All heavy atoms as an XYZ file, in Angstrom:
995
protein
N      13.536     58.616     21.878
C      12.735     57.836     22.653
C      11.830     56.902     21.722
O      11.675     55.790     21.944
C      11.854     58.566     23.495
C      10.966     57.889     24.462
S      11.928     56.919     25.614
C      10.759     56.331     26.556
N      11.266     57.436     20.681
C      10.405     56.793     19.736
C      11.216     55.614     19.032
O      10.776     54.524     18.989
C       9.949     57.749     18.690
C       8.989     56.984     17.593
C       8.373     58.072     16.720
N       7.727     57.444     15.549
C       6.603     57.039     15.474
N       5.824     56.953     16.547
N       6.201     56.430     14.413
N      12.481     55.785     18.628
C      13.365     54.784     18.065
C      13.485     53.596     19.036
O      13.378     52.454     18.681
C      14.644     55.327     17.582
O      14.426     56.443     16.730
C      15.451     54.276     16.897
N      13.742     54.027     20.240
C      13.966     52.968     21.330
C      12.682     52.096     21.484
O      12.817     50.890     21.542
C      14.410     53.573     22.649
C      14.564     52.613     23.818
C      15.670     51.613     23.505
C      14.856     53.391     25.092
N      11.587     52.714     21.473
C      10.239     52.012     21.647
C      10.047     51.137     20.507
O       9.638     49.907     20.720
C       9.112     53.048     21.841
O       9.358     53.878     22.920
C       7.758     52.269     21.890
N      10.258     51.583     19.240
C      10.042     50.682     18.128
C      11.072     49.625     18.079
O      10.735     48.406     17.610
C      10.310     51.566     16.722
C       9.075     52.559     16.591
C       9.419     53.493     15.262
C       7.775     51.867     16.348
N      12.291     49.862     18.513
C      13.264     48.744     18.563
C      12.794     47.693     19.496
O      12.958     46.514     19.158
C      14.729     49.299     18.923
O      15.114     50.294     17.951
C      15.686     48.207     18.866
N      12.414     48.077     20.772
C      11.966     47.128     21.688
C      10.826     46.311     21.243
O      10.670     45.052     21.388
C      11.785     47.812     23.046
C      13.029     48.369     23.694
C      11.017     46.798     23.954
C      12.830     49.220     24.824
N       9.792     47.003     20.591
C       8.696     46.377     20.046
C       9.046     45.320     18.979
O       8.578     44.163     18.959
C       7.710     47.383     19.529
N       9.980     45.729     18.118
C      10.463     44.845     17.017
C      11.161     43.589     17.622
O      10.854     42.464     17.132
N      11.917     43.830     18.595
C      12.591     42.631     19.229
C      11.683     41.697     19.899
O      11.801     40.482     19.813
C      13.743     43.111     20.189
C      14.944     43.755     19.612
C      15.801     44.346     20.711
C      15.671     42.796     18.794
N      10.672     42.330     20.639
C       9.717     41.430     21.182
C       8.849     40.661     20.109
O       8.506     39.399     20.335
C       8.724     42.365     22.048
N       8.515     41.204     19.076
C       7.749     40.488     18.061
C       8.628     39.513     17.413
O       8.199     38.398     17.075
C       7.335     41.469     16.980
C       6.120     42.308     17.387
C       5.797     43.363     16.322
C       4.877     41.497     17.786
N       9.867     39.736     17.170
C      10.841     38.809     16.644
C      11.024     37.585     17.515
O      11.353     36.468     16.961
C      12.124     39.499     16.278
N      10.947     37.618     18.787
C      11.197     36.582     19.622
C       9.963     35.695     19.814
O      10.081     34.644     20.533
C      11.682     37.036     21.032
O      10.707     37.799     21.689
N       8.786     36.081     19.452
C       7.591     35.291     19.544
C       7.642     34.081     18.702
O       8.071     34.090     17.582
C       6.364     36.061     19.162
S       5.957     37.562     20.234
N       7.236     32.997     19.278
C       7.098     31.731     18.494
C       5.763     31.655     17.855
O       4.738     32.235     18.422
C       7.272     30.541     19.449
O       6.335     30.580     20.407
C       8.718     30.527     20.052
N       5.642     30.965     16.755
C       4.395     30.968     16.141
C       3.353     30.067     16.997
O       3.818     29.211     17.785
C       4.660     30.242     14.734
C       5.904     29.521     14.940
C       6.737     30.401     15.990
N       2.088     30.339     16.798
C       1.127     29.589     17.630
C       1.135     28.052     17.215
O       1.400     27.831     16.122
C      -0.200     30.305     17.330
C      -0.070     30.860     15.998
C       1.434     31.303     15.947
N       0.607     27.173     18.124
C       0.541     25.799     17.875
C      -0.544     25.654     16.810
O      -1.551     26.474     16.662
C       0.048     25.120     19.022
N      -0.317     24.722     15.856
C      -1.393     24.402     14.839
C      -2.747     24.113     15.398
O      -2.760     23.406     16.493
C      -0.741     23.244     14.035
C       0.149     22.619     14.863
C       0.697     23.613     15.874
N      -3.732     24.462     14.729
C      -5.090     24.132     15.190
C      -5.437     22.727     14.867
O      -4.874     22.092     13.814
C      -6.162     25.111     14.550
C      -6.062     26.517     14.870
C      -7.029     27.393     14.144
C      -6.290     26.764     16.390
N      -6.275     22.163     15.586
C      -6.849     20.852     15.331
C      -7.822     20.788     14.285
O      -7.806     21.707     13.429
N      -8.638     19.747     14.147
C      -9.542     19.595     13.105
C     -10.416     20.802     13.074
O     -10.869     21.263     14.057
C     -10.298     18.367     13.351
C     -10.029     18.007     14.797
C      -8.754     18.691     15.257
N     -10.717     21.256     11.805
C     -11.650     22.385     11.544
C     -12.933     21.812     11.198
O     -13.031     20.790     10.611
C     -11.026     23.268     10.462
C      -9.670     23.817     10.787
C      -9.723     24.745     11.964
O     -10.474     25.764     11.961
N      -9.002     24.439     13.023
N     -13.976     22.521     11.450
C     -15.313     22.202     10.997
C     -15.425     21.998      9.559
O     -14.792     22.797      8.832
C     -16.289     23.373     11.421
C     -15.508     24.082     12.546
C     -14.047     23.880     12.223
N     -15.974     20.973      9.178
C     -16.067     20.684      7.655
C     -17.179     21.547      7.036
O     -18.116     22.001      7.745
C     -16.395     19.158      7.414
O     -17.624     18.875      8.166
C     -15.306     18.372      7.908
N     -17.001     21.915      5.863
C     -18.018     22.757      5.123
C     -19.251     22.051      4.724
O     -20.293     22.607      4.437
C     -17.376     23.450      3.940
S     -16.668     22.424      2.701
N     -19.070     20.704      4.601
C     -20.363     19.880      4.233
C     -20.330     18.668      5.181
O     -19.432     17.943      5.360
C     -20.121     19.371      2.785
C     -21.225     18.644      2.346
C     -21.226     18.297      0.824
O     -20.303     18.788      0.224
N     -22.034     17.503      0.320
N     -21.561     18.504      5.805
C     -21.795     17.428      6.735
C     -22.185     16.200      5.959
O     -22.719     16.277      4.884
C     -22.841     17.852      7.713
C     -22.640     19.123      8.566
C     -23.828     19.601      9.286
C     -21.495     18.723      9.620
N     -22.007     15.065      6.602
C     -22.427     13.764      6.032
C     -24.035     13.714      6.070
O     -24.587     14.500      6.663
N     -24.497     12.528      5.731
C     -25.878     12.315      5.831
C     -26.387     12.354      7.246
O     -25.811     11.949      8.204
C     -26.142     10.878      5.179
C     -24.855     10.658      4.442
C     -23.792     11.454      5.125
N     -27.540     12.959      7.407
C     -28.168     13.124      8.694
C     -28.685     11.827      9.242
O     -29.470     11.111      8.499
C     -29.221     14.207      8.755
C     -29.667     14.502     10.103
C     -30.225     15.812     10.247
N     -30.783     15.997     11.645
C     -31.617     16.957     11.989
N     -32.057     17.761     11.123
N     -32.045     16.909     13.208
N     -28.528     11.564     10.554
C     -29.032     10.276     11.121
C     -30.436     10.561     11.803
O     -30.626     11.659     12.337
C     -28.131      9.742     12.203
C     -26.752      9.308     11.740
C     -25.892      8.768     12.989
C     -26.821      8.241     10.640
N     -31.312      9.541     11.739
C     -32.647      9.630     12.365
C     -32.454      9.196     13.865
O     -31.358      8.497     14.173
C     -33.608      8.742     11.692
N     -33.481      9.436     14.690
C     -33.304      9.155     16.155
C     -32.973      7.694     16.331
O     -32.053      7.453     17.207
C     -34.705      9.508     16.766
N     -33.524      6.634     15.772
C     -33.136      5.229     16.006
C     -31.637      4.939     15.661
O     -30.970      4.236     16.389
C     -34.087      4.459     15.144
C     -35.183      5.272     14.862
C     -34.719      6.721     14.802
N     -31.176      5.610     14.505
C     -29.832      5.474     14.119
C     -28.851      6.110     15.203
O     -27.765      5.607     15.494
C     -29.541      5.956     12.802
C     -30.305      5.352     11.707
C     -30.274      6.127     10.346
O     -30.728      7.324     10.369
O     -29.926      5.566      9.431
N     -29.206      7.285     15.665
C     -28.392      7.964     16.760
C     -28.238      7.045     17.871
O     -27.152      6.879     18.447
C     -29.127      9.249     17.194
C     -29.041     10.245     15.912
C     -28.322      9.933     18.325
C     -29.892     11.518     16.078
N     -29.383      6.460     18.357
C     -29.220      5.586     19.570
C     -28.324      4.406     19.305
O     -27.528      4.005     20.181
C     -30.682      5.153     19.859
N     -28.456      3.767     18.195
C     -27.600      2.606     17.781
C     -26.189      2.984     17.774
O     -25.274      2.185     18.354
C     -28.085      2.030     16.443
C     -29.371      1.280     16.570
C     -27.084      1.006     15.946
C     -30.072      0.964     15.253
N     -25.721      3.993     17.252
C     -24.391      4.441     17.036
C     -23.796      5.003     18.285
O     -22.557      4.810     18.477
C     -24.239      5.540     16.000
C     -24.772      5.065     14.605
C     -23.756      4.014     14.061
C     -24.121      3.658     12.641
N     -23.481      2.482     12.203
N     -24.550      5.626     19.162
C     -23.919      6.403     20.348
C     -24.269      5.866     21.691
O     -23.354      5.749     22.566
C     -24.429      7.806     20.221
C     -23.925      8.482     18.985
S     -24.562     10.290     18.903
C     -23.934     10.983     20.328
N     -25.340      5.320     21.924
C     -25.774      4.862     23.390
C     -25.073      3.659     23.692
O     -24.923      2.724     23.000
C     -27.293      4.695     23.428
C     -27.654      4.237     24.820
C     -28.030      6.030     23.094
N     -24.415      3.783     24.921
C     -23.610      2.634     25.459
C     -22.195      2.758     24.948
O     -21.412      1.775     25.167
N     -21.800      3.752     24.256
C     -20.444      3.802     23.572
C     -19.803      5.063     23.885
O     -20.345      6.028     24.406
C     -20.669      3.730     22.008
C     -21.335      2.474     21.540
O     -21.038      1.465     22.063
N     -22.273      2.577     20.606
N     -18.428      5.014     23.653
C     -17.472      6.187     23.940
C     -17.152      6.857     22.591
O     -16.496      6.078     21.750
C     -16.380      5.821     24.785
O     -16.858      5.328     26.044
C     -15.482      7.061     25.014
N     -17.294      8.042     22.359
C     -16.844      8.807     21.212
C     -15.502      9.508     21.539
O     -15.387     10.081     22.521
N     -14.610      9.370     20.660
C     -13.263      9.960     20.886
C     -12.856     10.681     19.623
O     -13.070     10.245     18.503
C     -12.182      8.874     21.092
O     -12.637      8.035     22.337
C     -10.898      9.438     21.506
N     -12.283     11.826     19.832
C     -11.639     12.666     18.705
C     -11.018     13.763     19.313
O     -10.661     13.837     20.531
N     -10.632     14.782     18.534
C     -10.066     16.074     18.970
C     -11.088     17.053     18.970
O     -12.026     17.181     18.184
C      -8.883     16.572     18.156
C      -7.729     15.695     18.256
C      -6.479     16.088     17.449
O      -6.691     16.589     16.385
N      -5.379     15.946     18.090
N     -11.157     18.076     19.960
C     -12.063     19.084     20.086
C     -11.891     19.848     18.764
O     -10.788     20.280     18.396
C     -11.767     20.040     21.272
C     -12.670     19.637     22.424
C     -13.963     20.380     22.376
N     -15.012     19.899     23.219
C     -15.402     20.355     24.351
N     -14.657     21.059     24.977
N     -16.518     20.055     24.853
N     -12.967     20.146     18.031
C     -12.974     20.940     16.910
C     -12.276     22.330     17.096
O     -12.478     22.947     18.129
C     -14.411     21.292     16.393
O     -15.037     19.925     16.301
C     -14.386     21.927     15.034
N     -11.344     22.571     16.194
C     -10.539     23.806     16.060
C      -9.427     23.918     17.202
O      -8.842     24.853     17.459
C     -11.498     24.994     16.242
N      -9.157     22.756     17.930
C      -8.130     22.658     18.937
C      -7.353     21.332     18.676
O      -7.801     20.546     17.875
C      -8.618     22.736     20.354
O      -9.276     21.598     20.715
C      -9.530     23.958     20.599
N      -6.256     21.257     19.431
C      -5.644     19.948     19.547
C      -6.005     19.166     20.673
O      -5.327     18.124     20.987
C      -4.114     20.126     19.379
C      -3.646     20.491     18.044
O      -4.131     19.985     17.038
N      -2.617     21.414     17.944
N      -6.957     19.442     21.407
C      -7.346     18.834     22.673
C      -8.004     17.505     22.464
O      -8.971     17.428     21.721
C      -8.304     19.726     23.486
N      -7.447     16.406     23.035
C      -8.091     15.090     22.935
C      -9.313     15.028     23.736
O      -9.348     15.526     24.865
C      -6.996     14.182     23.459
C      -6.196     14.933     24.330
C      -6.212     16.344     23.774
N     -10.450     14.609     23.189
C     -11.738     14.662     23.766
C     -12.369     13.227     23.673
O     -12.370     12.630     22.655
C     -12.589     15.668     23.136
C     -13.955     15.769     23.674
C     -14.239     16.516     24.831
C     -15.099     15.403     22.929
C     -15.513     16.585     25.329
C     -16.344     15.497     23.364
C     -16.504     16.111     24.642
O     -17.836     16.249     25.176
N     -13.021     12.921     24.771
C     -13.801     11.620     24.779
C     -15.097     11.820     25.555
O     -15.138     12.697     26.489
C     -13.013     10.476     25.572
O     -11.831     10.176     24.799
N     -16.173     11.144     25.008
C     -17.509     11.379     25.672
C     -18.180      9.938     25.754
O     -18.351      9.281     24.766
C     -18.315     12.266     24.852
C     -19.795     12.409     25.312
S     -20.835     13.516     24.291
C     -20.908     12.649     22.739
N     -18.616      9.607     26.925
C     -19.323      8.363     27.080
C     -20.791      8.678     27.261
O     -21.252      9.436     28.014
C     -18.883      7.595     28.320
C     -19.660      6.284     28.629
C     -19.748      5.368     27.620
C     -20.274      6.214     29.758
C     -20.510      4.115     27.887
C     -21.120      5.003     30.036
C     -21.194      3.981     29.201
O     -21.898      2.957     29.333
N     -21.651      7.999     26.386
C     -23.061      8.199     26.344
C     -23.674      6.875     27.024
O     -23.858      5.915     26.393
C     -23.595      8.367     24.895
C     -25.171      8.545     24.822
C     -22.852      9.456     24.179
N     -23.983      6.999     28.315
C     -24.494      5.852     29.071
C     -25.908      5.586     28.728
O     -26.631      6.529     28.542
C     -24.356      6.198     30.603
N     -26.307      4.313     28.691
C     -27.742      3.940     28.523
C     -28.687      4.522     29.514
O     -29.971      4.552     29.181
C     -27.710      2.377     28.680
C     -26.284      1.995     28.409
C     -25.470      3.178     28.944
N     -28.341      4.874     30.744
C     -29.282      5.477     31.701
C     -29.519      6.953     31.484
O     -30.185      7.590     32.368
C     -28.779      5.200     33.195
C     -27.431      5.904     33.411
O     -26.984      6.626     32.589
O     -27.022      5.777     34.518
N     -29.115      7.561     30.411
C     -29.217      8.991     30.083
C     -28.301      9.854     30.661
O     -28.476     11.150     30.618
N     -27.121      9.473     31.182
C     -26.056     10.255     31.710
C     -24.967     10.362     30.752
O     -24.788      9.440     29.825
C     -25.554      9.768     33.074
O     -25.008      8.401     32.924
C     -26.658      9.839     34.150
N     -24.130     11.281     30.862
C     -22.918     11.554     29.992
C     -21.747     11.728     30.923
O     -21.852     12.240     32.069
C     -23.073     12.909     29.265
C     -24.127     12.871     28.216
C     -24.294     14.396     27.766
C     -23.697     12.144     26.959
N     -20.549     11.360     30.436
C     -19.325     11.635     31.064
C     -18.358     12.075     29.986
O     -18.395     11.488     28.881
C     -18.736     10.427     31.879
N     -17.525     13.136     30.264
C     -16.462     13.446     29.199
C     -15.145     13.709     29.938
O     -15.023     13.857     31.145
C     -16.954     14.696     28.493
O     -16.867     15.824     29.351
N     -14.139     13.644     29.088
C     -12.797     13.973     29.443
C     -12.047     14.651     28.428
O     -12.020     14.355     27.259
C     -12.072     12.674     29.797
C     -10.576     12.833     30.337
C     -10.058     11.517     30.771
C      -8.678     11.750     31.358
N      -8.041     10.513     31.772
N     -11.516     15.790     28.824
C     -10.496     16.620     27.870
C      -9.311     16.903     28.760
O      -9.411     17.439     29.770
C     -11.308     17.844     27.409
C     -10.383     18.606     26.377
C     -11.748     18.747     28.459
C     -11.217     19.647     25.584
N      -8.196     16.287     28.303
C      -7.009     16.274     29.065
C      -7.373     15.722     30.499
O      -7.951     14.593     30.527
C      -6.382     17.679     29.240
C      -5.807     18.183     27.913
C      -6.345     19.310     27.342
C      -4.760     17.545     27.274
C      -5.732     19.780     26.129
C      -4.209     18.019     26.077
C      -4.799     19.251     25.543
O      -4.295     19.629     24.363
N      -7.062     16.316     31.559
C      -7.314     15.786     32.892
C      -8.675     16.302     33.396
O      -9.165     15.870     34.480
C      -6.243     16.149     33.944
N      -9.438     17.202     32.740
C     -10.621     17.740     33.158
C     -11.878     16.867     32.814
O     -11.887     16.346     31.608
C     -10.857     19.085     32.553
C     -12.139     19.749     32.994
C     -12.330     21.192     32.444
N     -12.739     21.163     31.029
C     -14.002     21.024     30.657
N     -14.942     20.742     31.447
N     -14.248     21.171     29.388
N     -12.656     16.531     33.648
C     -13.841     15.800     33.378
C     -15.116     16.626     33.645
O     -15.093     17.660     34.255
C     -13.882     14.607     34.378
O     -13.994     15.045     35.677
C     -12.631     13.659     34.167
N     -16.246     16.177     33.034
C     -17.563     16.772     33.112
C     -18.522     15.680     33.135
O     -18.257     14.496     32.690
C     -17.728     17.786     32.098
C     -18.819     18.829     32.393
O     -19.455     18.674     33.447
O     -19.152     19.678     31.506
N     -19.764     15.974     33.649
C     -20.884     14.916     33.631
C     -22.123     15.692     33.233
O     -22.141     16.996     33.326
C     -20.955     14.244     34.916
O     -21.284     15.167     35.908
N     -23.077     14.958     32.686
C     -24.322     15.603     32.361
C     -25.390     14.529     32.027
O     -25.229     13.405     32.422
N     -26.403     15.021     31.268
C     -27.420     14.177     30.794
C     -27.674     14.339     29.377
O     -27.234     15.304     28.710
C     -28.829     14.387     31.526
O     -29.089     15.766     31.276
C     -28.558     14.131     33.069
N     -28.306     13.368     28.728
C     -28.529     13.470     27.224
C     -30.013     12.979     26.980
O     -30.643     12.240     27.847
C     -27.543     12.628     26.547
C     -27.631     11.166     26.658
C     -26.897     10.377     27.654
C     -28.521     10.235     26.071
N     -27.315      9.148     27.599
C     -28.240      8.894     26.607
C     -29.463     10.225     25.086
C     -28.904      7.725     26.280
C     -30.028      9.115     24.706
C     -29.841      7.795     25.285
N     -30.521     13.349     25.759
C     -31.774     12.808     25.373
C     -31.735     12.946     23.766
O     -30.992     13.661     23.196
C     -32.976     13.583     25.957
C     -33.089     15.065     25.424
C     -34.234     15.782     26.117
N     -34.335     17.064     25.705
C     -35.080     17.539     24.714
N     -35.921     16.700     23.994
N     -35.124     18.869     24.327
N     -32.519     12.057     23.197
C     -32.735     12.079     21.740
C     -34.026     12.430     21.493
O     -35.003     11.775     21.925
C     -32.348     10.762     21.081
C     -30.821     10.349     21.351
C     -32.574     10.768     19.541
C     -30.464      8.989     20.951
N     -34.361     13.473     20.612
C     -35.704     13.937     20.306
C     -36.230     13.138     19.129
O     -35.498     12.483     18.326
C     -35.642     15.427     19.895
O     -34.992     15.552     18.710
C     -35.005     16.266     21.028
N     -37.517     13.115     19.120
C     -38.253     12.361     17.956
C     -37.830     12.712     16.660
O     -37.794     12.000     15.636
N     -37.463     14.117     16.497
C     -37.102     14.597     15.112
C     -35.546     14.570     14.962
O     -34.986     15.131     14.026
C     -37.614     16.017     14.958
C     -37.148     16.912     16.061
O     -36.637     16.555     17.076
O     -37.368     18.224     15.843
N     -34.843     13.781     15.804
C     -33.446     13.328     15.465
C     -32.349     14.327     15.946
O     -31.395     14.522     15.293
N     -32.587     14.854     17.141
C     -31.585     15.762     17.791
C     -31.048     15.141     18.950
O     -31.790     14.509     19.795
C     -32.123     17.131     18.102
C     -32.325     18.100     16.877
C     -33.561     18.153     16.322
C     -31.309     18.948     16.519
C     -33.767     18.938     15.138
C     -31.542     19.758     15.378
C     -32.713     19.764     14.744
N     -29.669     15.157     19.132
C     -29.054     14.611     20.371
C     -28.835     15.876     21.216
O     -28.013     16.797     20.928
C     -27.690     14.019     19.986
C     -26.974     13.415     21.123
C     -27.427     12.274     21.795
C     -25.852     14.031     21.607
C     -26.667     11.734     22.894
C     -25.142     13.524     22.622
C     -25.597     12.443     23.259
N     -29.516     15.948     22.394
C     -29.469     17.127     23.214
C     -28.784     16.785     24.453
O     -28.863     15.651     25.134
C     -30.866     17.578     23.561
S     -31.846     18.006     22.115
N     -27.872     17.697     24.890
C     -26.985     17.444     26.107
C     -27.152     18.636     27.074
O     -27.321     19.767     26.761
C     -25.505     17.263     25.729
O     -25.027     18.503     25.156
C     -25.306     16.113     24.763
N     -27.101     18.315     28.398
C     -26.880     19.267     29.410
C     -25.650     18.890     30.236
O     -25.657     17.819     30.874
C     -28.104     19.354     30.257
C     -29.339     19.784     29.583
C     -27.746     20.410     31.485
C     -30.651     19.776     30.322
N     -24.567     19.651     30.086
C     -23.347     19.397     30.878
C     -23.387     20.144     32.173
O     -23.753     21.294     32.200
C     -22.170     19.713     30.044
C     -21.974     18.838     28.824
C     -22.340     19.153     27.552
C     -21.400     17.504     28.854
N     -21.985     18.024     26.813
C     -21.433     17.010     27.529
C     -20.850     16.661     29.863
C     -20.912     15.738     27.203
C     -20.419     15.399     29.473
C     -20.459     14.952     28.255
N     -22.792     19.630     33.253
C     -22.617     20.379     34.468
C     -21.803     21.620     34.389
O     -22.133     22.625     34.934
C     -22.079     19.292     35.536
C     -22.021     20.006     36.992
C     -21.586     18.802     37.944
N     -20.404     18.095     37.506
C     -19.211     18.473     37.688
N     -18.861     19.580     38.268
N     -18.165     17.755     37.154
N     -20.671     21.471     33.528
C     -19.808     22.711     33.486
C     -19.953     23.304     32.077
O     -20.139     24.441     31.944
C     -18.381     22.229     33.783
C     -17.435     23.392     33.476
C     -18.214     21.727     35.219
N     -19.712     22.443     31.064
C     -19.670     23.050     29.684
C     -20.993     23.658     29.328
O     -21.996     23.199     29.857
C     -19.364     21.892     28.670
C     -17.860     21.508     28.683
O     -17.066     22.221     29.255
O     -17.618     20.438     28.095
N     -20.942     24.742     28.541
C     -22.076     25.439     28.072
C     -22.907     25.989     29.160
O     -24.079     26.203     29.082
C     -22.950     24.652     27.157
C     -22.242     23.992     25.984
C     -21.845     22.723     25.965
C     -21.739     24.805     24.822
C     -21.065     22.052     24.941
C     -20.986     24.296     23.870
C     -20.690     22.986     23.900
N     -22.200     26.282     30.403
C     -22.867     26.778     31.573
C     -24.160     26.036     32.029
O     -25.126     26.710     32.464
C     -23.219     28.304     31.357
C     -21.966     29.137     31.066
O     -20.954     28.836     31.776
O     -22.033     29.978     30.145
N     -24.268     24.799     31.745
C     -25.370     24.040     32.227
C     -26.545     24.228     31.338
O     -27.656     23.651     31.689
N     -26.471     24.773     30.188
C     -27.604     25.005     29.283
C     -27.714     23.834     28.388
O     -26.744     23.201     27.874
C     -27.454     26.358     28.514
C     -27.550     27.545     29.257
C     -27.540     28.765     28.334
N     -26.507     28.702     27.265
C     -25.404     29.287     27.298
N     -24.959     29.991     28.387
N     -24.557     29.225     26.288
N     -28.881     23.439     27.983
C     -29.086     22.432     27.010
C     -28.648     22.826     25.593
O     -29.031     23.948     25.234
C     -30.503     21.985     26.913
C     -30.709     20.811     25.957
C     -32.135     20.228     26.030
O     -33.127     20.996     25.553
O     -32.373     19.045     26.337
N     -27.855     22.011     24.868
C     -27.488     22.236     23.569
C     -27.970     21.007     22.758
O     -27.650     19.871     23.136
C     -26.002     22.430     23.406
C     -25.549     22.530     21.991
C     -25.436     23.585     24.364
N     -28.711     21.182     21.611
C     -29.120     20.188     20.820
C     -28.335     20.169     19.497
O     -28.093     21.103     18.897
C     -30.590     20.371     20.493
S     -31.597     20.078     21.981
N     -27.973     19.023     19.119
C     -27.085     18.723     17.923
C     -27.921     17.903     16.932
O     -28.496     16.898     17.210
C     -25.830     17.875     18.324
C     -25.098     18.444     19.479
N     -24.021     19.404     19.304
C     -25.217     18.151     20.813
C     -23.480     19.702     20.526
N     -24.233     18.971     21.407
N     -27.723     18.344     15.626
C     -28.206     17.385     14.576
C     -26.941     16.405     14.392
O     -25.855     16.845     14.606
C     -28.627     18.136     13.288
C     -27.807     19.281     12.871
O     -27.582     20.254     13.541
O     -27.159     19.122     11.704
N     -27.220     15.229     14.047
C     -26.190     14.220     14.094
C     -26.076     13.710     12.590
O     -27.022     13.288     11.944
C     -26.542     13.112     14.999
C     -25.459     12.045     15.029
C     -26.721     13.550     16.384
N     -24.720     13.667     12.262
C     -24.443     13.161     10.828
C     -23.410     12.086     10.846
O     -22.691     11.936     11.932
C     -23.990     14.353      9.965
C     -24.858     15.557      9.934
N     -25.770     15.683      8.907
C     -25.135     16.460     10.862
C     -26.415     16.763      9.220
N     -26.203     17.217     10.366
N     -23.230     11.293      9.806
C     -22.125     10.269      9.806
C     -21.531     10.276      8.483
O     -22.074     10.410      7.357
C     -22.899      8.867      9.890
C     -21.960      7.719     10.078
C     -22.744      6.428     10.353
C     -21.871      5.253     10.584
N     -20.940      4.924      9.372
N     -20.128     10.222      8.655
C     -19.229     10.134      7.420
C     -18.280      8.954      7.731
O     -17.451      9.156      8.683
C     -18.526     11.439      7.220
C     -17.432     11.319      6.058
C     -19.429     12.594      6.907
N     -18.409      7.897      6.982
C     -17.468      6.849      7.250
C     -17.750      6.303      8.741
O     -18.810      6.101      9.037
N     -16.693      6.230      9.534
C     -16.789      5.865     10.911
C     -17.117      7.095     11.914
O     -17.152      6.901     13.014
C     -15.443      5.111     11.356
C     -15.351      3.786     10.705
O     -16.359      3.168     10.358
N     -14.199      3.275     10.552
N     -17.061      8.164     11.378
C     -17.188      9.438     12.215
C     -18.494      9.876     12.335
O     -19.315     10.022     11.389
C     -16.216     10.641     11.507
O     -14.942     10.052     11.345
C     -16.312     11.783     12.426
N     -18.946     10.207     13.575
C     -20.216     10.758     13.903
C     -19.902     12.252     14.069
O     -19.049     12.701     14.858
C     -20.783     10.224     15.119
C     -21.038      8.668     14.979
C     -22.085     10.951     15.596
C     -22.089      8.311     13.933
N     -20.711     13.128     13.399
C     -20.622     14.497     13.501
C     -21.750     15.078     14.268
O     -22.918     14.946     13.970
C     -20.623     15.175     12.063
C     -19.470     14.710     11.232
C     -19.735     15.154      9.739
O     -20.846     15.081      9.251
O     -18.751     15.583      9.177
N     -21.432     15.757     15.346
C     -22.453     16.355     16.326
C     -22.329     17.894     16.031
O     -21.433     18.545     16.298
C     -22.174     16.057     17.739
C     -22.078     14.652     18.194
C     -21.724     14.612     19.700
C     -23.399     13.896     18.012
N     -23.389     18.413     15.368
C     -23.403     19.722     14.874
C     -24.472     20.543     15.547
O     -25.668     20.173     15.666
C     -23.680     19.675     13.293
C     -23.907     21.081     12.711
N     -25.159     21.645     12.371
C     -23.047     22.039     12.380
C     -25.086     22.859     11.962
N     -23.763     23.096     11.860
N     -24.047     21.723     16.071
C     -24.977     22.731     16.620
C     -24.659     24.079     16.087
O     -23.832     24.215     15.282
C     -24.869     22.777     18.192
O     -23.563     23.396     18.468
N     -25.458     25.057     16.519
C     -25.136     26.465     15.968
C     -23.764     26.953     16.404
O     -23.254     27.889     15.766
C     -26.239     27.395     16.468
O     -26.318     27.305     17.817
C     -27.601     26.977     15.780
N     -23.175     26.376     17.484
C     -21.943     26.972     18.000
C     -20.707     25.992     17.793
O     -19.541     26.477     18.066
C     -22.074     27.289     19.451
O     -22.457     26.148     20.154
C     -23.076     28.377     19.717
N     -20.881     24.706     17.463
C     -19.822     23.732     17.440
C     -20.073     22.618     16.472
O     -21.153     22.312     16.024
C     -19.619     23.222     18.825
N     -18.992     21.984     16.168
C     -19.039     20.728     15.393
C     -18.022     19.716     16.048
O     -16.835     20.147     16.119
C     -18.681     20.907     13.980
C     -18.530     19.646     13.149
C     -19.929     18.916     12.982
C     -18.043     19.875     11.673
N     -18.544     18.619     16.571
C     -17.627     17.599     17.140
C     -17.592     16.430     16.176
O     -18.662     15.972     15.661
C     -18.074     17.127     18.485
C     -18.038     18.286     19.608
C     -16.619     18.766     19.784
O     -15.698     18.007     19.939
N     -16.452     20.072     19.843
N     -16.402     16.011     15.891
C     -16.255     14.873     15.081
C     -15.582     13.635     15.864
O     -14.521     13.785     16.227
C     -15.360     15.277     13.828
C     -16.104     16.270     12.955
C     -15.187     16.832     11.899
O     -13.977     16.835     12.014
O     -15.690     17.188     10.859
N     -16.462     12.682     16.203
C     -16.073     11.610     17.102
C     -16.265     10.228     16.481
O     -17.119     10.011     15.622
C     -16.849     11.666     18.351
C     -16.883     13.032     19.147
C     -17.892     12.937     20.233
C     -15.499     13.277     19.697
N     -15.426      9.278     16.808
C     -15.523      7.917     16.391
C     -15.950      7.186     17.651
O     -15.243      7.338     18.692
C     -14.230      7.323     15.836
C     -14.261      5.885     15.561
C     -13.838      8.072     14.540
N     -17.063      6.402     17.611
C     -17.527      5.692     18.768
C     -17.098      4.303     18.817
O     -17.114      3.622     17.730
C     -19.107      5.804     18.752
C     -19.459      7.146     19.296
C     -19.608      8.264     18.482
C     -19.906      7.369     20.554
C     -20.031      9.573     18.866
C     -20.354      8.526     21.098
C     -20.452      9.673     20.149
N     -16.793      3.858     20.030
C     -16.480      2.450     20.238
C     -17.275      1.921     21.325
O     -17.657      2.643     22.313
C     -14.978      2.367     20.578
N     -17.573      0.682     21.479
C     -18.397     -0.004     22.528
C     -17.872      0.272     23.922
O     -16.666      0.222     24.128
C     -18.451     -1.455     22.207
C     -18.083     -1.534     20.735
C     -17.137     -0.332     20.448
N     -18.826      0.488     24.844
C     -18.561      0.666     26.313
C     -17.950      1.904     26.748
O     -17.833      2.844     25.880
N     -17.647      1.946     28.046
C     -17.124      3.187     28.611
C     -15.663      3.192     28.556
O     -15.045      2.354     29.294
C     -17.671      3.327     30.114
C     -17.183      4.534     30.772
O     -16.228      5.317     30.292
N     -17.756      4.847     31.950
N     -15.091      3.926     27.802
C     -13.514      3.931     27.588
C     -12.892      5.198     28.090
O     -11.647      5.525     27.775
C     -13.192      3.799     26.111
C     -13.767      2.542     25.487
C     -13.591      2.387     24.039
N     -13.955      1.082     23.527
C     -13.177      0.223     23.024
N     -11.976      0.450     22.849
N     -13.724     -0.847     22.595
N     -13.503      5.766     29.115
C     -12.864      7.030     29.715
C     -11.878      6.614     30.723
O     -11.881      5.626     31.388
C     -13.978      7.831     30.396
C     -14.957      8.556     29.446
C     -15.877      9.497     30.283
C     -14.259      9.297     28.474
């Protein structure tokens, strides 16, 4: 019986396909940090697009001038609000993501990429003018 169990387990493992490759990984070094006015210039009224960190999921986020947010990941959408603090944090409250809790990100820039960094995530997005969702 033990041999049969090991044989079945071995066949099951042999037939598994490897997992899909992960998307962009958090970088070990962030770019220069942006101050509050720079964050507003780069993000407000624009749509950031990239892949969700550590996945292959295409992600877009529109930062509306009226303080609202909209996002799209595959066919799923979410909405919320944003604010920029005087000490240079971009804070968001999403209706669904993060269970509706506020998450504040320090914001960095490397080339054309804006890095939104928090204690739990790093999003690397390239922003273009207007709502492109």
